[in-house]
N, C-alpha and C positions, 0 to 999 in steps of 0.2 A: 504494500500500500504506500502510495506517495502522497505527500501533502504539498500543495503549492503555497508557500509562505506569502507570496504577493496576494493571492486570492484571499487567504485568511485575513491578512491586514486590511484589505479593501472592504471585505464584508464586515469586519469589526467597525470600520468607519461608518458604514451604512447603518449598523445597529446602534452606534453611539449617537446618532442623531437625536434620539429620545432623551439624551442627557445634555444636549446643547441648549442653553437658555434662549438663544436667538431663534432656534428652530422651534422650541416648545412655545414660545410667545407668538409665533406666527398663526395665521388663520389655518383652519383645516385644509383649505384649498392650497395654501402655500406649502404646507407639510406634504400633501399628496403630490403636488408637482415636483417638489424637491426630491422626494423618494423616487418618483418615476425618472427624473433626469439623471439621478445617480445610477439607477438601474440600467438605463439606456447607455450611459457612459461605460459602465462595467462591461456590458455586452460588446459595445463597439471596440473596446480595447482588448477584447479576447480574455478578460478576466473570468467571465462566467459564460456558460453555454446557454442555449435556448431554453432548456428545461429549468435551469437555475434562474434565468431571467423571468420566466413565467411564474415561478414560485415567489420571487420578490415583488412582481407586479401584483399578484394576488394578495400578498401580505400588505402592500401599500393600499390596495383597494379595501381590504378588510379594515385596516386602521382608519381610513377615511370614513367608511360607513359607520364605524363605531363612534367616531368623533362628532359626526353630524346628527346622529340619532338622538 
């Protein structure tokens, strides 16, 4: 089993958004768009594959739905 240290680091940054005061203080739409932009960036740089991209998009969508409900 191999681990991609760069991928782990990048995904930690994505998950760390929830601890960033500027991110947390934004609107639900801002947080959703930021998550999607980071996800698209990770895929375009080859950090994640299509399946991982889809999982992060679904996670962003779920978080948005919970925030506006």
